[in-house]
Backbone as numpy.savetxt, mean C-alpha at the origin, in Angstrom:
# Nx Ny Nz CAx CAy CAz Cx Cy Cz
-7.41 -1.45 -17.38 -7.50 -0.04 -17.00 -6.40 0.73 -17.73
-6.47 0.79 -19.04 -5.49 1.55 -19.79 -5.79 3.04 -19.68
-4.83 3.87 -20.08 -5.02 5.30 -19.95 -6.16 5.81 -20.82
-6.44 5.10 -21.90 -7.54 5.53 -22.76 -8.90 5.28 -22.14
-8.93 4.44 -21.10 -10.21 4.14 -20.44 -9.99 4.07 -18.93
-9.40 5.13 -18.40 -9.07 5.13 -16.98 -10.32 5.14 -16.12
-10.30 4.35 -15.09 -11.33 4.40 -14.08 -10.72 5.03 -12.84
-11.55 5.61 -12.01 -11.05 6.22 -10.79 -10.47 5.15 -9.88
-9.27 5.40 -9.37 -8.65 4.50 -8.41 -9.05 5.00 -7.04
-9.92 4.26 -6.39 -10.48 4.74 -5.13 -10.94 3.56 -4.29
-11.35 3.87 -3.05 -11.87 2.85 -2.16 -10.79 2.18 -1.35
-11.10 1.04 -0.78 -10.20 0.32 0.12 -9.38 -0.70 -0.66
-8.06 -0.49 -0.68 -7.16 -1.31 -1.49 -6.06 -1.87 -0.59
-6.26 -3.05 -0.02 -5.21 -3.63 0.84 -3.97 -3.99 0.03
-2.81 -3.83 0.67 -1.55 -4.35 0.12 -1.26 -5.65 0.86
-1.28 -6.75 0.15 -1.20 -8.06 0.80 0.18 -8.33 1.39
0.22 -9.24 2.35 1.46 -9.73 2.94 1.97 -10.93 2.15
3.24 -11.30 2.40 3.81 -12.45 1.70 4.25 -13.52 2.69
3.53 -14.62 2.78 3.97 -15.74 3.62 5.18 -16.44 2.98
6.08 -16.92 3.85 7.21 -17.73 3.42 7.16 -19.08 4.12
7.81 -20.07 3.53 7.98 -21.36 4.19 9.10 -21.24 5.22
9.25 -22.24 6.05 10.28 -22.21 7.09 11.68 -22.10 6.50
11.88 -22.61 5.26 13.19 -22.53 4.63 13.31 -21.33 3.68
12.35 -20.38 3.76 12.51 -19.11 3.07 11.96 -19.04 1.67
11.25 -20.04 1.21 10.63 -19.98 -0.13 9.26 -19.30 -0.07
8.79 -18.82 -1.22 7.43 -18.29 -1.27 6.46 -19.40 -0.87
5.59 -19.09 0.07 4.57 -20.05 0.49 3.32 -19.76 -0.33
3.25 -20.42 -1.48 2.18 -20.10 -2.43 0.81 -20.50 -1.90
0.73 -21.60 -1.20 -0.56 -22.04 -0.68 -1.12 -21.04 0.32
-0.28 -20.55 1.22 -0.75 -19.60 2.22 -0.95 -18.20 1.63
-0.20 -17.87 0.59 -0.47 -16.61 -0.10 -1.87 -16.65 -0.71
-2.20 -17.74 -1.36 -3.54 -17.86 -1.96 -4.62 -17.81 -0.88
-4.37 -18.47 0.23 -5.32 -18.44 1.35 -5.53 -17.01 1.86
-4.44 -16.29 2.01 -4.49 -14.89 2.46 -5.27 -14.04 1.46
-4.98 -14.20 0.17 -5.66 -13.41 -0.86 -7.15 -13.72 -0.89
-7.50 -14.97 -0.75 -8.92 -15.34 -0.75 -9.64 -14.72 0.43
-8.94 -14.65 1.58 -9.54 -13.98 2.73 -9.81 -12.51 2.46
-8.88 -11.84 1.79 -9.09 -10.42 1.44 -10.21 -10.27 0.43
-10.22 -11.12 -0.57 -11.23 -11.02 -1.63 -12.63 -11.34 -1.12
-12.72 -12.05 -0.03 -14.03 -12.37 0.56 -14.61 -11.21 1.36
-13.83 -10.14 1.56 -14.31 -8.99 2.32 -15.15 -8.11 1.40
-16.44 -7.96 1.68 -17.27 -7.10 0.83 -16.79 -5.65 0.91
-16.64 -5.02 -0.24 -16.31 -3.61 -0.25 -14.89 -3.26 -0.61
-13.97 -4.25 -0.67 -12.63 -3.88 -1.11 -12.66 -3.61 -2.61
-11.80 -2.69 -3.06 -11.88 -2.27 -4.46 -10.58 -2.51 -5.23
-9.68 -3.28 -4.66 -8.43 -3.61 -5.36 -7.50 -4.34 -4.43
-6.42 -4.89 -5.01 -5.36 -5.56 -4.27 -4.04 -5.00 -4.79
-3.13 -4.65 -3.87 -1.79 -4.20 -4.25 -0.79 -5.31 -3.96
0.12 -5.53 -4.90 1.14 -6.56 -4.77 2.50 -5.98 -5.13
3.56 -6.78 -4.92 4.94 -6.33 -5.19 5.24 -5.02 -4.47
4.84 -4.92 -3.21 4.99 -3.69 -2.45 5.68 -3.96 -1.12
5.79 -2.93 -0.27 6.44 -3.10 1.03 5.85 -4.27 1.80
4.52 -4.32 1.86 3.85 -5.35 2.67 4.15 -6.75 2.17
4.33 -6.89 0.87 4.65 -8.21 0.31 6.15 -8.43 0.20
6.92 -7.60 0.92 8.37 -7.78 1.08 9.10 -7.86 -0.25
8.70 -6.99 -1.17 9.27 -7.04 -2.51 10.77 -6.80 -2.51
11.28 -6.06 -1.51 12.72 -5.78 -1.47 13.55 -7.05 -1.34
12.97 -8.12 -0.78 13.72 -9.36 -0.57 13.50 -10.36 -1.70
12.64 -10.03 -2.66 12.28 -10.99 -3.69 13.16 -10.85 -4.94
13.41 -11.96 -5.60 14.08 -11.93 -6.89 13.07 -11.47 -7.96
13.57 -11.16 -9.15 12.67 -10.78 -10.24 11.69 -11.91 -10.54
12.18 -13.14 -10.53 11.30 -14.28 -10.80 10.23 -14.40 -9.71
10.61 -14.16 -8.46 9.64 -14.26 -7.37 8.61 -13.14 -7.45
9.03 -11.95 -7.83 8.07 -10.85 -8.00 7.08 -11.19 -9.10
7.59 -11.76 -10.18 6.71 -12.13 -11.29 5.72 -13.21 -10.84
6.22 -14.19 -10.09 5.35 -15.27 -9.61 4.30 -14.73 -8.65
4.70 -13.83 -7.76 3.76 -13.22 -6.82 2.65 -12.50 -7.58
3.01 -11.72 -8.58 2.01 -11.01 -9.37 1.08 -12.00 -10.08
1.66 -13.05 -10.65 0.84 -14.04 -11.36 -0.18 -14.68 -10.41
0.24 -14.99 -9.19 -0.68 -15.61 -8.23 -1.80 -14.66 -7.88
-1.47 -13.39 -7.65 -2.51 -12.40 -7.33 -3.49 -12.27 -8.49
-2.99 -12.24 -9.70 -3.87 -12.13 -10.86 -4.76 -13.37 -11.00
-4.19 -14.52 -10.73 -4.99 -15.75 -10.80 -6.11 -15.73 -9.76
-5.79 -15.33 -8.54 -6.77 -15.36 -7.46 -7.84 -14.28 -7.62
-7.44 -13.10 -8.06 -8.44 -12.05 -8.26 -9.33 -12.34 -9.46
-8.73 -12.89 -10.51 -9.47 -13.32 -11.69 -10.44 -12.23 -12.19
-9.98 -10.99 -12.18 -10.78 -9.89 -12.70 -11.82 -9.34 -11.75
-11.90 -9.88 -10.53 -12.94 -9.41 -9.59 -12.66 -7.99 -9.13
-11.39 -7.67 -8.92 -10.98 -6.31 -8.54 -9.69 -6.00 -9.28
-9.38 -4.71 -9.48 -8.11 -4.36 -10.12 -6.92 -4.79 -9.28
-5.83 -5.09 -9.96 -4.56 -5.44 -9.31 -3.55 -4.34 -9.58
-2.99 -3.80 -8.51 -2.00 -2.74 -8.60 -0.64 -3.34 -8.30
0.29 -3.24 -9.24 1.62 -3.82 -9.08 2.62 -2.75 -8.71
3.42 -3.02 -7.67 4.45 -2.09 -7.26 5.63 -2.10 -8.23
6.19 -0.91 -8.46 7.41 -0.77 -9.25 8.48 -0.30 -8.29
9.27 -1.25 -7.81 10.25 -1.02 -6.77 11.65 -1.20 -7.35
12.11 -0.21 -8.07 13.42 -0.23 -8.69 14.05 1.15 -8.55
15.36 1.20 -8.33 16.02 2.48 -8.15 16.41 3.13 -9.48
16.89 2.34 -10.42 17.26 2.88 -11.72 16.04 3.07 -12.60
15.99 4.16 -13.35 14.82 4.45 -14.18 14.61 3.40 -15.26
15.69 2.97 -15.91 15.55 1.95 -16.96 15.02 0.65 -16.37
15.48 0.29 -15.17 14.99 -0.92 -14.52 13.52 -0.77 -14.15
13.14 0.42 -13.68 11.74 0.66 -13.33 10.85 0.60 -14.56
11.31 1.16 -15.67 10.53 1.12 -16.91 10.36 -0.32 -17.40
11.41 -1.12 -17.29 11.31 -2.53 -17.68 10.34 -3.27 -16.79
10.36 -2.96 -15.48 9.41 -3.59 -14.55 7.98 -3.20 -14.89
7.78 -1.96 -15.31 6.44 -1.50 -15.70 5.94 -2.27 -16.91
6.82 -2.48 -17.88 6.42 -3.25 -19.07 6.07 -4.68 -18.69
6.87 -5.28 -17.82 6.60 -6.66 -17.41 5.26 -6.76 -16.69
4.98 -5.81 -15.81 3.72 -5.85 -15.06 2.53 -5.68 -15.99
2.64 -4.80 -16.96 1.55 -4.63 -17.92 1.35 -5.91 -18.72
2.44 -6.49 -19.20 2.34 -7.72 -20.00 1.73 -8.86 -19.18
1.99 -8.87 -17.89 1.45 -9.93 -17.03 -0.04 -9.76 -16.80
-0.54 -8.52 -16.89 -1.97 -8.30 -16.72 -2.36 -7.36 -15.60
-1.39 -6.64 -15.01 -1.71 -5.68 -13.95 -2.60 -4.57 -14.49
-3.38 -3.96 -13.61 -4.31 -2.90 -14.00 -3.78 -1.50 -13.75
-2.83 -1.36 -12.82 -2.24 -0.06 -12.50 -0.91 -0.33 -11.81
-0.09 0.73 -11.70 1.24 0.60 -11.14 1.43 1.57 -9.98
1.99 1.07 -8.88 2.36 1.89 -7.74 3.86 2.14 -7.83
4.25 3.39 -8.11 5.65 3.70 -8.36 6.32 4.18 -7.07
7.31 3.42 -6.61 8.09 3.80 -5.44 9.15 4.82 -5.84
9.53 5.71 -4.93 10.60 6.65 -5.26 11.93 5.93 -5.45
12.77 6.49 -6.29 14.09 5.90 -6.53 15.05 6.29 -5.41
15.69 5.29 -4.80 16.65 5.55 -3.74 17.87 6.31 -4.25
18.06 6.33 -5.56 19.14 7.13 -6.13 18.98 8.60 -5.76
17.73 9.02 -5.52 17.44 10.43 -5.24 17.37 10.73 -3.74
17.89 9.82 -2.91 17.76 10.04 -1.47 18.69 11.12 -0.94
19.50 11.69 -1.79 20.36 12.78 -1.37 19.73 14.15 -1.56
18.44 14.19 -1.85 17.76 15.47 -2.01 16.96 15.58 -3.29
16.35 14.47 -3.70 15.55 14.50 -4.93 14.40 15.49 -4.87
13.89 15.75 -3.65 12.80 16.72 -3.53 13.25 18.13 -3.92
14.57 18.36 -3.94 15.11 19.65 -4.38 15.39 19.66 -5.87
15.29 18.51 -6.50 15.52 18.38 -7.95 14.32 17.69 -8.59
13.16 18.37 -8.59 11.94 17.73 -9.10 12.04 17.29 -10.55
12.93 17.91 -11.32 13.07 17.50 -12.71 13.56 16.06 -12.81
14.31 15.60 -11.81 14.78 14.21 -11.81 13.62 13.26 -11.55
12.76 13.63 -10.60 11.58 12.81 -10.31 10.67 12.76 -11.54
10.48 13.91 -12.19 9.63 13.97 -13.37 10.18 13.08 -14.48
11.49 13.09 -14.68 12.09 12.26 -15.72 11.89 10.79 -15.41
12.05 10.43 -14.14 11.85 9.04 -13.71 10.44 8.57 -14.06
9.46 9.36 -13.70 8.06 9.01 -13.98 7.76 9.04 -15.47
8.35 9.99 -16.17 8.08 10.12 -17.60 8.53 8.87 -18.36
9.69 8.34 -18.00 10.18 7.15 -18.70 9.36 5.92 -18.33
8.92 5.85 -17.09 8.04 4.74 -16.70 6.72 4.83 -17.46
6.17 6.04 -17.56 4.91 6.24 -18.28 5.05 5.89 -19.75
6.22 6.17 -20.33 6.43 5.86 -21.75 6.54 4.37 -22.00
6.89 3.62 -20.96 7.08 2.18 -21.11 5.80 1.38 -20.94
4.73 2.04 -20.48 3.50 1.32 -20.15 2.29 2.17 -20.46
1.17 1.51 -20.71 -0.10 2.21 -20.92 -0.93 2.28 -19.64
-0.39 1.81 -18.53 -1.17 1.71 -17.31 -1.13 3.02 -16.52
-2.21 3.31 -15.76 -2.20 4.46 -14.86 -1.20 4.25 -13.73
-0.62 5.36 -13.27 0.41 5.31 -12.23 -0.10 5.94 -10.94
0.28 5.33 -9.83 0.05 5.88 -8.50 1.41 6.26 -7.94
1.59 7.51 -7.56 2.86 7.97 -7.01 2.88 7.71 -5.51
3.91 7.05 -5.05 4.06 6.72 -3.63 4.79 7.89 -2.96
4.08 8.64 -2.10 4.63 9.80 -1.42 5.14 9.37 -0.05
6.45 9.51 0.16 7.09 9.04 1.39 6.95 10.06 2.53
7.22 9.62 3.77 7.09 10.51 4.93 7.88 11.81 4.79
7.36 12.86 5.40 7.97 14.17 5.29 9.33 14.24 5.97
9.68 13.22 6.75 11.00 13.15 7.38 12.00 12.37 6.53
11.54 11.78 5.42 12.38 10.94 4.59 13.15 11.78 3.57
14.36 11.33 3.25 15.13 11.97 2.19 14.47 11.77 0.83
13.53 10.83 0.75 12.83 10.55 -0.51 11.47 11.25 -0.58
11.24 12.20 0.32 9.97 12.93 0.32 9.85 13.81 -0.92
8.64 14.29 -1.15 8.38 15.29 -2.19 7.69 16.48 -1.55
7.95 17.66 -2.04 7.24 18.84 -1.57 5.84 18.85 -2.16
4.95 19.64 -1.58 3.61 19.78 -2.14 3.69 20.30 -3.56
4.52 21.30 -3.79 4.67 21.84 -5.15 5.19 20.77 -6.11
6.11 19.93 -5.62 6.63 18.87 -6.47 5.56 17.85 -6.82
4.71 17.51 -5.86 3.61 16.57 -6.11 2.64 17.15 -7.13
2.30 18.42 -6.96 1.38 19.07 -7.90 1.98 19.08 -9.30
3.26 19.39 -9.39 3.91 19.41 -10.70 3.90 18.02 -11.33
4.20 17.00 -10.53 4.18 15.63 -11.04 2.81 15.27 -11.59
1.77 15.59 -10.82 0.40 15.22 -11.22 -0.11 16.10 -12.36
0.50 17.22 -12.58 0.10 18.12 -13.66 0.81 17.78 -14.97
2.10 17.45 -14.87 2.91 17.28 -16.07 2.97 15.85 -16.58
2.73 14.87 -15.71 2.76 13.46 -16.14 1.32 12.95 -16.17
0.75 12.89 -17.35 -0.67 12.53 -17.50 -0.98 11.15 -16.94
-0.01 10.25 -16.98 -0.24 8.88 -16.51 -0.48 8.81 -15.01
0.00 9.81 -14.26 -0.18 9.81 -12.81 -1.62 10.20 -12.49
-2.39 9.27 -11.96 -3.81 9.50 -11.69 -4.14 9.44 -10.21
-3.14 9.11 -9.38 -3.39 8.98 -7.94 -2.08 9.07 -7.19
-2.19 9.37 -5.89 -1.03 9.29 -5.02 -1.38 8.42 -3.81
-0.38 7.71 -3.31 -0.47 7.01 -2.02 0.20 7.93 -1.02
-0.59 8.60 -0.19 -0.10 9.68 0.65 0.34 9.14 2.01
1.67 9.11 2.20 2.27 8.57 3.41 3.21 9.60 4.04
2.86 10.88 3.89 3.74 11.92 4.43 3.85 11.85 5.94
2.85 11.26 6.59 2.80 11.14 8.05 2.82 12.49 8.75
2.37 13.51 8.06 2.24 14.86 8.63 0.87 15.37 8.20
-0.04 15.49 9.15 -1.42 15.81 8.79 -1.54 17.20 8.18
-0.64 18.12 8.54 -0.66 19.45 7.93 -0.26 19.36 6.47
0.82 18.61 6.19 1.25 18.41 4.81 0.18 17.65 4.03
-0.42 16.67 4.68 -1.50 15.91 4.03 -2.60 16.84 3.56
-3.05 17.73 4.44 -4.16 18.61 4.06 -3.74 19.58 2.96
-2.52 20.09 3.04 -2.05 20.98 1.97 -2.04 20.25 0.63
-1.57 19.00 0.66 -1.52 18.21 -0.57 -2.93 17.94 -1.09
-3.83 17.52 -0.19 -5.22 17.26 -0.56 -5.84 18.49 -1.23
-5.71 19.64 -0.60 -6.32 20.86 -1.13 -5.69 21.26 -2.47
-4.37 21.11 -2.57 -3.70 21.49 -3.81 -4.13 20.60 -4.97
-4.21 19.29 -4.73 -4.59 18.38 -5.81 -6.06 18.53 -6.19
-6.91 18.81 -5.21 -8.33 18.96 -5.52 -8.63 20.30 -6.19
-7.66 21.20 -6.25 -7.86 22.46 -6.97 -7.47 22.35 -8.44
-6.90 21.21 -8.83 -6.46 21.03 -10.21 -7.65 20.79 -11.13
-7.40 20.97 -12.42 -8.44 20.75 -13.42 -8.65 19.28 -13.72
-7.73 18.42 -13.28 -7.87 16.98 -13.51 -8.07 16.27 -12.18
-8.69 15.09 -12.26 -9.03 14.33 -11.06 -7.85 13.47 -10.64
-7.29 13.76 -9.48 -6.21 12.96 -8.90 -6.72 12.34 -7.61
-6.69 11.02 -7.51 -7.13 10.35 -6.30 -6.06 10.44 -5.23
-6.49 10.78 -4.02 -5.60 10.79 -2.85 -5.96 9.59 -2.00
-5.04 8.62 -1.94 -5.25 7.38 -1.19 -4.44 7.47 0.09
-5.11 7.48 1.22 -4.42 7.63 2.49 -3.67 6.36 2.87
-2.43 6.56 3.33 -1.65 5.47 3.89 -1.22 5.83 5.32
-2.02 6.68 5.97 -1.76 7.15 7.33 -2.24 6.11 8.33
-1.61 4.96 8.38 -2.16 3.85 9.14 -2.29 4.14 10.63
-1.42 4.99 11.19 -1.49 5.28 12.62 -2.44 6.44 12.93
-2.85 7.17 11.92 -3.80 8.27 12.12 -4.78 8.31 10.95
-5.25 7.12 10.57 -6.10 6.99 9.39 -7.40 7.76 9.55
-7.99 7.69 10.72 -9.27 8.37 10.96 -9.15 9.87 10.66
-8.11 10.51 11.19 -7.97 11.96 10.99 -7.73 12.30 9.53
-6.95 11.50 8.81 -6.70 11.81 7.40 -7.97 11.66 6.57
-8.78 10.65 6.87 -10.04 10.49 6.12 -10.99 11.65 6.40
-10.93 12.19 7.62 -11.79 13.33 7.93 -11.37 14.58 7.17
-10.07 14.74 6.93 -9.60 15.85 6.09 -10.15 15.68 4.68
-10.06 14.46 4.18 -10.53 14.16 2.83 -9.66 13.10 2.20
-10.25 12.15 1.53 -9.50 11.09 0.86 -10.41 10.45 -0.18
-9.77 9.77 -1.13 -10.51 9.02 -2.13 -10.42 7.52 -1.88
-9.70 7.17 -0.81 -9.59 5.76 -0.48 -8.44 5.52 0.47
-8.18 4.23 0.72 -7.12 3.78 1.63 -6.28 2.75 0.88
-4.97 2.97 0.84 -4.06 1.97 0.27 -2.99 1.71 1.32
-3.06 0.56 1.97 -2.19 0.31 3.12 -1.94 -1.17 3.33
-0.70 -1.48 3.73 -0.39 -2.85 4.12 -1.16 -3.27 5.35
-1.47 -2.30 6.22 -2.23 -2.63 7.42 -3.61 -3.18 7.07
-4.10 -2.81 5.88 -5.37 -3.35 5.40 -5.35 -4.85 5.21
-4.16 -5.44 5.16 -4.06 -6.89 4.99 -4.56 -7.64 6.21
-4.61 -6.96 7.39 -5.11 -7.64 8.59 -6.43 -7.06 9.08
-6.81 -5.88 8.62 -8.05 -5.24 9.09 -8.90 -4.77 7.91
-8.92 -5.52 6.83 -9.61 -5.07 5.62 -11.08 -4.75 5.89
-11.75 -5.60 6.64 -13.18 -5.36 6.88 -13.38 -4.10 7.72
-12.48 -3.83 8.66 -12.58 -2.62 9.47 -12.26 -1.38 8.63
-11.30 -1.50 7.72 -11.03 -0.38 6.82 -12.26 -0.05 5.98
-12.95 -1.07 5.49 -14.16 -0.84 4.70 -15.21 -0.13 5.56
-15.40 -0.61 6.78 -16.40 0.02 7.66 -16.04 1.46 7.97
-14.76 1.71 8.24 -14.32 3.08 8.53 -14.53 3.98 7.32
-14.13 3.50 6.17 -14.26 4.26 4.92 -15.73 4.59 4.63
-16.59 3.60 4.77 -18.01 3.83 4.51 -18.62 4.79 5.52
-18.22 4.68 6.79 -18.76 5.58 7.82 -18.36 7.02 7.57
-17.10 7.24 7.20 -16.66 8.61 6.92 -17.37 9.16 5.69
-17.54 8.33 4.67 -18.26 8.80 3.47 -19.68 9.22 3.81
-20.31 8.52 4.77 -21.68 8.85 5.17 -21.72 9.97 6.20
-20.54 10.47 6.60 -20.42 11.50 7.65 -20.99 11.01 8.97
-20.86 9.70 9.21 -21.31 9.10 10.47 -20.11 9.07 11.41
-19.88 10.18 12.11 -18.70 10.32 12.96 -18.70 9.31 14.09
-19.85 9.04 14.67 -19.91 8.11 15.79 -19.48 6.70 15.35
-20.01 6.25 14.21 -19.63 4.93 13.69 -18.16 4.90 13.33
-17.68 5.95 12.68 -16.27 6.00 12.28 -15.36 5.95 13.50
-15.70 6.69 14.54 -14.88 6.69 15.74 -14.89 5.31 16.42
-16.04 4.67 16.43 -16.13 3.33 17.03 -15.24 2.34 16.29
-15.27 2.40 14.96 -14.43 1.49 14.17 -12.96 1.82 14.38
-12.63 3.12 14.37 -11.24 3.51 14.56 -10.72 3.07 15.92
-11.54 3.10 16.94 -11.12 2.65 18.26 -10.75 1.17 18.27
-11.30 0.40 17.34 -10.93 -1.00 17.21 -9.62 -1.16 16.43
-9.42 -0.32 15.42 -8.21 -0.41 14.60 -6.99 0.10 15.35
-7.19 1.13 16.17 -6.08 1.88 16.77 -5.08 1.02 17.53
-5.50 0.09 18.42 -4.48 -0.69 19.15 -3.62 -1.53 18.22
-4.19 -2.03 17.14 -3.41 -2.81 16.18 -2.43 -1.92 15.41
-2.88 -0.73 15.04 -1.99 0.20 14.34 -0.83 0.62 15.24
-1.14 0.91 16.49 -0.10 1.31 17.43 0.93 0.19 17.61
0.45 -1.02 17.73 1.36 -2.13 17.99 2.17 -2.50 16.74
1.53 -2.44 15.58 2.23 -2.81 14.34 3.30 -1.81 13.95
3.03 -0.52 14.18 3.92 0.52 13.67 4.83 1.14 14.72
4.91 0.53 15.91 5.82 1.06 16.91 7.26 0.79 16.49
8.20 1.43 17.20 9.62 1.20 16.91 10.03 -0.20 17.38
10.96 -0.87 16.68 11.52 -0.45 15.41 10.54 -0.67 14.26
10.40 0.34 13.44 9.43 0.33 12.35 9.67 -0.83 11.39
10.93 -1.25 11.26 11.25 -2.30 10.28 10.54 -3.61 10.56
10.02 -3.79 11.77 9.29 -5.02 12.08 7.80 -4.92 11.78
7.36 -3.82 11.18 5.94 -3.59 10.97 5.23 -4.72 10.24
5.75 -5.11 9.09 5.07 -6.15 8.32 5.31 -7.53 8.93
6.41 -7.68 9.64 6.66 -8.89 10.42 5.55 -9.05 11.46
5.21 -7.95 12.14 4.14 -7.99 13.15 2.79 -8.30 12.49
2.53 -7.67 11.35 1.26 -7.92 10.66 1.13 -9.38 10.26
2.22 -9.96 9.78 2.18 -11.36 9.37 1.95 -12.26 10.58
2.54 -11.88 11.72 2.31 -12.64 12.95 0.85 -12.54 13.37
0.26 -11.36 13.26 -1.16 -11.21 13.57 -2.00 -12.07 12.63
-1.62 -12.11 11.37 -2.36 -12.93 10.41 -2.31 -14.40 10.82
-1.14 -14.86 11.30 -1.03 -16.24 11.75 -1.81 -16.46 13.05
-1.77 -15.49 13.96 -2.48 -15.63 15.23 -3.99 -15.61 15.06
-4.48 -15.08 13.95 -5.93 -15.05 13.69 -6.33 -16.04 12.61
-5.45 -17.03 12.37 -5.74 -18.13 11.44 -5.86 -17.69 9.99
-5.21 -16.57 9.63 -5.21 -16.16 8.23 -4.18 -16.89 7.40
-3.09 -17.32 8.04 -2.06 -18.16 7.42 -1.58 -19.13 8.49
-0.78 -20.12 8.08 -0.33 -21.13 9.03 0.74 -20.60 9.98
1.80 -19.98 9.41 2.92 -19.54 10.22 3.49 -18.25 9.66
4.17 -17.47 10.52 4.72 -16.17 10.14 6.24 -16.25 10.04
6.73 -16.69 8.88 8.17 -16.76 8.66 8.65 -15.51 7.92
9.87 -15.10 8.21 10.46 -13.93 7.55 11.78 -14.31 6.92
12.26 -13.44 6.05 13.57 -13.64 5.43 14.61 -12.75 6.11
15.82 -13.28 6.18 16.93 -12.52 6.72 17.15 -11.25 5.87
17.48 -10.12 6.50 17.97 -9.96 7.87 16.89 -9.85 8.94
15.59 -9.86 8.58 14.55 -9.85 9.60 14.61 -11.14 10.40
14.15 -11.08 11.63 14.15 -12.23 12.51 12.77 -12.39 13.14
12.42 -13.62 13.57 11.11 -13.82 14.21 10.95 -12.95 15.44
9.71 -12.62 15.74 9.41 -11.80 16.91 9.59 -12.62 18.19
9.96 -11.93 19.24 10.14 -12.59 20.54 8.78 -12.98 21.12
8.82 -13.84 22.14 7.58 -14.21 22.82 6.90 -13.01 23.45
7.68 -12.08 23.97 7.11 -10.87 24.57 6.39 -10.03 23.52
7.02 -9.91 22.33 6.38 -9.14 21.26 5.10 -9.81 20.79
5.12 -11.13 20.69 3.92 -11.84 20.27 2.80 -11.69 21.30
3.16 -11.65 22.58 2.15 -11.44 23.62 1.51 -10.07 23.48
2.30 -9.08 23.14 1.76 -7.72 22.94 0.80 -7.70 21.76
1.12 -8.45 20.72 0.22 -8.52 19.56 -1.08 -9.24 19.92
-0.98 -10.29 20.73 -2.19 -10.98 21.17 -3.10 -10.04 21.97
-2.49 -9.21 22.80 -3.28 -8.25 23.57 -3.96 -7.24 22.66
-3.25 -6.78 21.61 -3.84 -5.83 20.66 -4.98 -6.47 19.88
-4.81 -7.75 19.53 -5.88 -8.48 18.84 -7.12 -8.53 19.73
-6.93 -8.82 21.01 -8.05 -8.90 21.92 -8.72 -7.52 22.08
-7.91 -6.46 22.21 -8.44 -5.11 22.35 -9.27 -4.70 21.14
-8.86 -5.17 19.97 -9.52 -4.76 18.73 -10.78 -5.57 18.44
-10.91 -6.71 19.11 -12.03 -7.59 18.81 -11.79 -8.43 17.58
-10.54 -8.41 17.07 -10.18 -9.23 15.91 -9.98 -10.65 16.41
-10.80 -11.56 15.95 -10.78 -12.91 16.50 -10.36 -13.91 15.43
-10.05 -15.09 15.89 -9.71 -16.14 14.95 -10.87 -16.45 14.02
-10.51 -16.78 12.80 -11.55 -17.09 11.80 -12.33 -18.34 12.21
């Protein structure tokens, strides 16, 4: 998917989780098992790796490369692979983009640089320079990761429009503003442009409402445990079947509420536990400083699984 032959980035794109062994190594066997489970879901249109859900912040460069290689091996061209670019320095991010392209990724999900957490949204020229250098280092299409409107790493609607207008490589955004008013403003602003920019919802706790406003797809770590339900929800909204969409959302909602409750930092820990409780992987190990969930927390997840109708494989 080079820029000379860009395809629309759309549809349901789960961001996979990363299983670890009890001693903290990448659990390659269970990662492959998890990926095969996602790939067996009819209707998914891509896999995202090296992202929040796959705990990229805790991985070494070698582990990120290995994770990407495994995803590429398992997908084997069946769906596009989107590789996260999770680096704070622009030169480091550009080098990561080159490595991902050389490895065989189809597109890049660019995380905001934490260097700009002191008010980068007020200095859009810095964001533009960051993206420009990444775009110069790779021929792959870029997806801009838009952080919550309460985050110091947020972008304004005007800043997003400018990014998507001035950086040709940016063909989509992962919209995680967590503010439905901002979401709609962004959706309307991007759809008024002369070029096609995909808006991929990451509103996992209010996914139904964001899809009703308008979306070109779903890109979410939560999709790693409810991929088939995401596909059903996405298809129902596309068909304007509100009753079906609401029924599916009512199944997703208890899991979203339980996964994303405070403290938020345990979100992917909870998802991995759900994956283990539903026989998607053997065990849910995490890396320090995260710690295993308590018995009480696991009981709450079991109740959410039962409420959702998500059963063991």
